[in-house]
BALUM-691057 format. One record per residue (C-alpha): residue number from 1; z, x, y. Coordinates in steps of 0.1 Angstrom, whole numbers, plus 2048, in hexadecimal, padded with zeros to 3 digits. Example, Ala and Ser with C-alpha at 12.3 -4.5 7.8 and 13.67 -1.06 7.14 Angstrom:
2
r pos->1&zz->84E&xx->87B&yy->7D3 .
r pos->2&zz->847&xx->889&yy->7F5 .
***
This chain:
112
r pos->1&zz->7FE&xx->800&yy->802 .
r pos->2&zz->7FA&xx->80C&yy->825 .
r pos->3&zz->807&xx->806&yy->843 .
r pos->4&zz->7F4&xx->806&yy->864 .
r pos->5&zz->7FF&xx->80B&yy->887 .
r pos->6&zz->7E8&xx->7FF&yy->8A5 .
r pos->7&zz->7EE&xx->80E&yy->8C7 .
r pos->8&zz->7D7&xx->817&yy->8E5 .
r pos->9&zz->7D8&xx->7F4&yy->8F6 .
r pos->10&zz->7DE&xx->7EE&yy->91A .
r pos->11&zz->7D3&xx->7E4&yy->939 .
r pos->12&zz->7AB&xx->7E4&yy->944 .
r pos->13&zz->792&xx->7D6&yy->95F .
r pos->14&zz->775&xx->7C2&yy->953 .
r pos->15&zz->75A&xx->7DC&yy->94C .
r pos->16&zz->76F&xx->7F8&yy->941 .
r pos->17&zz->779&xx->809&yy->91F .
r pos->18&zz->795&xx->811&yy->907 .
r pos->19&zz->799&xx->81E&yy->8E5 .
r pos->20&zz->7B4&xx->812&yy->8CD .
r pos->21&zz->7C0&xx->825&yy->8B1 .
r pos->22&zz->7CE&xx->81B&yy->88E .
r pos->23&zz->7E0&xx->833&yy->879 .
r pos->24&zz->7E9&xx->82F&yy->859 .
r pos->25&zz->809&xx->837&yy->847 .
r pos->26&zz->7F3&xx->846&yy->82A .
r pos->27&zz->7D1&xx->852&yy->81F .
r pos->28&zz->7B5&xx->83B&yy->829 .
r pos->29&zz->79A&xx->850&yy->817 .
r pos->30&zz->798&xx->837&yy->7F7 .
r pos->31&zz->79A&xx->81A&yy->80E .
r pos->32&zz->777&xx->809&yy->80C .
r pos->33&zz->77B&xx->7F2&yy->829 .
r pos->34&zz->78F&xx->7F6&yy->848 .
r pos->35&zz->78C&xx->7DC&yy->867 .
r pos->36&zz->795&xx->7D1&yy->88C .
r pos->37&zz->7A2&xx->7A9&yy->88F .
r pos->38&zz->7AC&xx->79E&yy->8B1 .
r pos->39&zz->7C1&xx->77F&yy->8BD .
r pos->40&zz->7BD&xx->770&yy->8DF .
r pos->41&zz->7D5&xx->757&yy->8EF .
r pos->42&zz->7D0&xx->735&yy->8DF .
r pos->43&zz->7B6&xx->740&yy->8C7 .
r pos->44&zz->7B5&xx->748&yy->8A1 .
r pos->45&zz->7B3&xx->76C&yy->898 .
r pos->46&zz->78B&xx->779&yy->896 .
r pos->47&zz->77E&xx->799&yy->884 .
r pos->48&zz->770&xx->7B1&yy->89D .
r pos->49&zz->762&xx->7CD&yy->886 .
r pos->50&zz->765&xx->7DA&yy->864 .
r pos->51&zz->75A&xx->7FF&yy->85A .
r pos->52&zz->753&xx->80E&yy->834 .
r pos->53&zz->763&xx->82B&yy->826 .
r pos->54&zz->740&xx->83B&yy->829 .
r pos->55&zz->740&xx->830&yy->850 .
r pos->56&zz->727&xx->811&yy->852 .
r pos->57&zz->735&xx->7F8&yy->868 .
r pos->58&zz->72F&xx->7D5&yy->871 .
r pos->59&zz->739&xx->7C1&yy->893 .
r pos->60&zz->740&xx->79F&yy->89E .
r pos->61&zz->721&xx->790&yy->8B3 .
r pos->62&zz->73A&xx->78D&yy->8D2 .
r pos->63&zz->742&xx->7B6&yy->8D1 .
r pos->64&zz->722&xx->7C6&yy->8C4 .
r pos->65&zz->710&xx->7E0&yy->8DB .
r pos->66&zz->734&xx->7E2&yy->8EF .
r pos->67&zz->74C&xx->7ED&yy->8CE .
r pos->68&zz->749&xx->80C&yy->8B9 .
r pos->69&zz->760&xx->80D&yy->898 .
r pos->70&zz->764&xx->82D&yy->887 .
r pos->71&zz->77C&xx->83E&yy->872 .
r pos->72&zz->78A&xx->861&yy->86B .
r pos->73&zz->795&xx->862&yy->848 .
r pos->74&zz->7A5&xx->887&yy->84D .
r pos->75&zz->7BC&xx->877&yy->866 .
r pos->76&zz->7BF&xx->859&yy->856 .
r pos->77&zz->7B8&xx->843&yy->873 .
r pos->78&zz->7A1&xx->829&yy->87D .
r pos->79&zz->793&xx->828&yy->8A3 .
r pos->80&zz->785&xx->809&yy->8B6 .
r pos->81&zz->773&xx->817&yy->8D7 .
r pos->82&zz->76C&xx->7F9&yy->8F0 .
r pos->83&zz->754&xx->7FD&yy->90A .
r pos->84&zz->748&xx->7DF&yy->924 .
r pos->85&zz->766&xx->7CD&yy->921 .
r pos->86&zz->76A&xx->7AC&yy->92A .
r pos->87&zz->785&xx->796&yy->932 .
r pos->88&zz->77F&xx->780&yy->90F .
r pos->89&zz->787&xx->79E&yy->8FD .
r pos->90&zz->7A8&xx->79B&yy->907 .
r pos->91&zz->7BE&xx->798&yy->8E9 .
r pos->92&zz->7D7&xx->7AA&yy->8D0 .
r pos->93&zz->7C3&xx->7BE&yy->8B9 .
r pos->94&zz->7CC&xx->7C5&yy->898 .
r pos->95&zz->7C2&xx->7DC&yy->87D .
r pos->96&zz->7BF&xx->7D4&yy->85A .
r pos->97&zz->7B3&xx->7DA&yy->835 .
r pos->98&zz->7B8&xx->7C6&yy->817 .
r pos->99&zz->7D4&xx->7DB&yy->80A .
r pos->100&zz->7EB&xx->7DA&yy->82B .
r pos->101&zz->7FF&xx->7C0&yy->83D .
r pos->102&zz->7FC&xx->7B4&yy->861 .
r pos->103&zz->80C&xx->7CA&yy->87B .
r pos->104&zz->818&xx->7C9&yy->8A1 .
r pos->105&zz->7F5&xx->7CE&yy->8A9 .
r pos->106&zz->7EC&xx->7D9&yy->8CF .
r pos->107&zz->7E7&xx->7C4&yy->8EE .
r pos->108&zz->7C7&xx->7C8&yy->902 .
r pos->109&zz->7C5&xx->7B8&yy->923 .
r pos->110&zz->7A0&xx->7B7&yy->938 .
r pos->111&zz->7AB&xx->7A9&yy->958 .
r pos->112&zz->7A1&xx->7B4&yy->97E .
***
């Protein structure tokens, strides 16, 4: 079982950028699929992006072209680079894999 801890959230203006990090308590080398979810106020939690062990990404249509998911298996860390941020990106962001439970998440607020 792997425990995941998210960090890197904060307050940013529209059009700005943030990079989120997800640190794993153990090796992620053998974990095939890692992903990022988000939950906005009053909304259901939604899948934002996934990445395979080999580095193949997939994105929700709402973030495609703006967000980039990556992983560094040697550092046991997954990243989410968020560019051209919009107010509708405001949410708590969670890192997830099937073998891990939900953590605390990290708050991202996009506002002028």
